[in-house]
N, C-alpha and C positions, 0 to 999 in steps of 0.2 A: 514452557511456551512463553514467547515474548508478546506483550501487548503493545501495539503501535497506535497511540492516539492520532486521529487524522483531523488536520485543519485544511479545509478547502476555501480557497480564496476566489472572490469575485468582486472587482471594483474596490479592493481594499478591504472587504468585509468577510466575515466568516459565514459561509452558506452550506447548504445541503441541497443536492439536485435529485429530482426524481427522473431516473433514466437518463441522466446525463443533459436534461434540458435546461440550458442556461437562461432561456427566456421566462422560466417560472421558478427562480430560486427560493428556497426557504432561508430567509436571512435571520442570522442569529445576532443580537445586538451586543456583542462583546468584542473587546479589543483583541486581535489576534496574538499580538506579542504577550500581553497579560494571560490569555488563555494558554499559551504555549508553556510560559513559566509556571502556571498552576499545575500542568500536567507533569513537569519535572519535579515539582515540590511534592506532588502526590506519589512519587516514585517511579514514574515511567522512565526507562532507559534510552528510549529512542522515540521520536515522532515522525510522522509523514505530513508533508505539505504538498498539496496539488494545487496548481495555479491555472484556473479555467480561463482567465484572459489571455495568458501566454499562449493558449492552444490557437488562438486566432492571431497570433504575432504581436499582441499588446502586452508589454513588460512593465506595465505601471505598478505591479505588486513586487517588483524586484527588491526595493529598499526594505519593505516590510519583512521580506523572507530573509534578507541578509541581517536585518536586526534581530530576528529570531535565532539565526544561526550564531551571531556574535554573543548573544545574552543568556540562551537557554541553558547552556552547560551540559547538554546531552546530544547524543547522535541525531542527525536531521537528514532524512531522505527526501529529496526534491523532485517533483514530477509535474508534468503539464506543458506541452508545447516545446519540449525539447527535440530539436530537429537536426542538430549539427554537432559535429565533434568539438567545434569551438565553444558552443554553448555548454556543453557537458564538462569541458575543461573549465569553463568560467564559473560554474557552480562549485566544482571542486576546489578550484583555487579561493573561493570565497568561504570554503570550510564545511560545504555539504559533505557528510559522510558517505552519501550514496545518491545516485541519479537514477530516477525511474523512467523507462523507456516503454512506451506502449504502441502507439500507432506506428512509429518509426520502424519497429520491428516488422510490422505487417508489409509496409511499402519498400523499405531498405534494409533487409535483414543483414546485408554484409557491412553496413555502416555499423550497426549494433554489434555485430561480431568484432569488428576492429576497435570499437569503444571498449568492449570487455578486454581486449587484449592490451589495449593501451592503459586501462584503469582496472586492473584485476581485483575482484572483490568490491568494487564499487558501483557496479552496473546492475540494477535490478530490472528484471523483465516483467512487464505487467501484461497479463493475458486475460482479456475480457471474453466471457463466453455467453452466447445467447442462443437458445435452442440448438445446442451442440456445436455452433460454429464460433470461431474467432471473430470478434468485430472490432472496429477502430473508428476513429474521429468521434470520440465522445459517445460511442455506442450507436452511432448512426449508420455505419456501413458493415455489412455482414460479408466476411470473406468465405472462401471455399474451403478453409482449413478447419478441421476439427482440433482440439486442443492438443492431442497426442501427436498428430502429424506436425503440427505447428512447433511443438517443443523440440521435435527431432532435428530442426534446423540448427539449434543451439546446444546440442548435446555435448560438444567437446568445449565449449567456451567457459571461462572462469567467472561466471555470473555469482554476484553476491547472494541472490535470492530470486524467486519467482513468485510474484503476486497473482494469485488467481481470484478473479472476481466472477461469481455466477450471477448473472443478470437476472435470470429466471427468479432467484431468491428476492432480488430487489422489488419485483412486481408481485410478489406474494406466492409464486409457485415455488417453494422450497423443498419439496418432497425429495428430490434427488441431488440436492446441493451436496450434502456430506458424501455421497457416493462418488460425485465428480471430483470432490477435493480430495478423497481417499485415493481415487485412481491416479490423479495427477501426481499427488505426493509420492506415490509408490514408483511412479516412472521417471520423475525428474531427477536431474544430476546436480541440483542445487537446493537449498532449503526452500520449503514452500510456505508462503504467507497467504492465509486466507482473508478475503475482503468480502465484505456484504453479507456476512452470515451471522453477525451478532445483534440480536434485538433485545435480549435480556441476559441476566446472569447465568441462567441455566444453559444458554448457548455456549457460553465461555466453557462451562464445565464439559459439556459434550465435545467440543472441538479439542479439547485437551487430550482426549483419547484416541484422536484420529492418528494413526502412525505417520511419522516423517513430516508432520507439520510443526514447523518451528515458530510459528506466530500468527497474530491476527490483527487486523487493522480495524479500528472501531471509530466511527464518525458521528453519525446522527445520533445514535444511542447515548453517547456521552452528553452531547448538547442538549437533548430533550430529557436528560436524566433517567432514561430507562435502564442505564447501567452506570454504577458508581464506580469510577476508576480505581479507587483504593480497594474495593472489594474485588474487582475484576483481576488486579494485579496479584491479590492474595490468591484467588482460586487458580490462576495460571501459574503461580510459582510452584515448581516441583517440591514434593515433600523430601526433607533430608532423609537420607538413607539411616537405618538405625545403626548405632556404633556398638561394637562389641565391648562388653564391660569385662575388665580385668581385675582380678582380685589379688 
């Protein structure tokens, strides 16, 4: 299982949000480029960057993200406010390994399907679920789709991965989170990455044994040190299969 450290940006700063509320950010006083390099040095093979400013059409964080891509030396998947094919191509041209699309998939699924066709295995579909329904626009708007029905729209598309966020877990009601992740992972035609499920190292251990889950995104828990990245990477790394001894 792959660990994706998450860096969320608002006005050039590393932040964490509660239920997507940009008006009440938890600000981490660290340099985002330096933090990305630290994650790479700890052994992460990929990171995710989410740009909250870009969701409102403000691209002030572009240069910071480009610097991370240029210097970090590992795969970077970028999301937040990506609404056009041109913007997708721009990030890929700048070296992003993958582009994450969320709200766009709710409002313009055909555009997401076209993006996946143009950039096979570089488009990540983000599916945020609250009270059983897919939500969009920073978790503000609830759609009529359940996760399974929503994913059916993209069944034949060459997606790189599907990120599933259970928002109920973010607000403390996590009883059914693993059940949701297990269900979606079993139905999806692309690798599933769980987000919002990791609060401590035991959560990493539990998620590792959910069938068909290829990775997990960890944000706040790394910043507040509830989870040590080096330890998480060690827990998530599959054990080497025993080798036969020959005499």
